[in-house]
C-alpha positions in Angstrom: 0.0 -0.2 -0.2 3.1 2.8 0.8 4.4 1.7 -2.3 1.1 2.1 -4.4 0.8 5.7 -2.5 4.2 6.6 -3.4 4.0 6.3 -6.9 0.8 8.0 -7.0 2.3 11.0 -5.0 5.5 10.5 -7.6 3.3 10.5 -10.7 0.9 13.8 -9.6 4.4 15.4 -9.1 5.4 14.4 -12.4 2.1 16.0 -14.0 2.0 19.2 -12.0 5.6 20.0 -12.7 4.2 19.7 -16.6 2.5 22.5 -16.2 5.5 24.9 -15.3 6.1 27.3 -18.6 9.4 28.6 -17.3 12.9 26.8 -15.5 13.5 27.9 -12.1 14.5 31.4 -11.4 13.5 32.4 -15.2 10.3 35.5 -14.7 8.3 36.2 -17.4 5.0 38.3 -17.7 3.3 40.5 -19.8 2.5 44.1 -19.8 -1.2 44.1 -18.3 -1.7 48.1 -18.6 0.3 50.7 -20.5 0.8 53.6 -18.2 2.1 56.1 -21.1 4.9 55.5 -23.9 7.6 54.6 -21.0 5.8 53.0 -18.8 3.5 49.9 -18.1 1.7 47.8 -14.7 3.6 44.4 -15.8 2.3 41.0 -14.2 5.3 40.4 -11.9 4.9 40.2 -8.0 6.5 40.4 -5.5 8.0 37.4 -4.9 9.6 37.6 -8.7 11.1 41.1 -8.9 12.2 44.3 -6.4 12.6 48.0 -7.6 15.9 48.3 -9.8 16.0 44.7 -11.8 16.6 45.1 -15.5 14.1 43.6 -18.0 13.7 43.2 -21.9 10.6 43.3 -23.9 9.6 41.1 -26.6 7.1 40.3 -29.2 5.5 37.5 -31.2 6.9 37.8 -35.2 4.8 34.8 -36.8 4.5 34.5 -40.3 2.0 32.0 -42.2 3.8 29.3 -44.2 1.6 28.2 -47.0 -0.6 25.3 -46.2 0.5 21.4 -47.4 -0.7 20.5 -51.2 -4.0 18.9 -51.3 -5.0 20.8 -48.2 -7.9 23.5 -48.8 -9.0 25.0 -44.9 -6.5 27.7 -43.8 -5.7 25.6 -40.3 -4.1 23.5 -42.2 -1.0 25.9 -42.8 2.2 26.1 -40.3 2.3 29.2 -38.3 6.5 29.8 -37.5 6.9 32.0 -34.6 9.6 33.7 -33.2 10.5 36.0 -29.9 12.0 39.2 -31.0 13.2 41.8 -28.7 12.0 44.9 -28.9 13.8 46.7 -26.2 15.1 47.1 -22.2 13.4 48.7 -19.3 13.7 48.2 -15.6 11.5 47.9 -12.6 10.3 50.8 -10.9 7.9 49.7 -7.6 6.1 46.5 -6.8 2.6 47.3 -6.8 1.0 44.2 -5.0 1.4 40.2 -4.9 1.0 39.9 -8.5 2.0 43.2 -10.4 4.5 46.0 -10.6 5.4 49.1 -12.2 8.4 48.9 -15.0 10.0 52.4 -17.0 10.7 50.8 -20.8 14.1 52.8 -22.3 12.2 55.7 -25.0 12.1 54.9 -28.2 10.0 51.1 -27.7 6.8 50.7 -28.7 4.8 48.3 -26.7 1.0 47.7 -26.0 -0.8 45.4 -23.5 0.1 42.4 -23.9 3.8 42.4 -24.8 5.9 40.0 -23.4 8.5 41.4 -20.6 10.9 39.0 -19.1 13.5 39.7 -15.9 17.1 39.8 -17.3 
């Protein structure tokens, strides 16, 4: 019975760990609200970043490839996406356990949904 319980626990941990999106120490969020041309509210909480931390901003650059021969519906096409760095910024303040404010370097064009990663 003990071996069965241990097995169930290990399988459960394996399944749950499959839901993790980032390696330990890798922090990624998105711009939740654009406050100005150089400031944004980002999905980084107090446990993930601190004021002064450097961040990088990215966008997804996706291109649609032609569908395979013989496929007539548009859903069979292959989409090729690349993560493209668009600029840098810095954490200004922690708002609460879920959000923080960042300052984005001038000239960086970003919007709500832009990917932000801690450097």
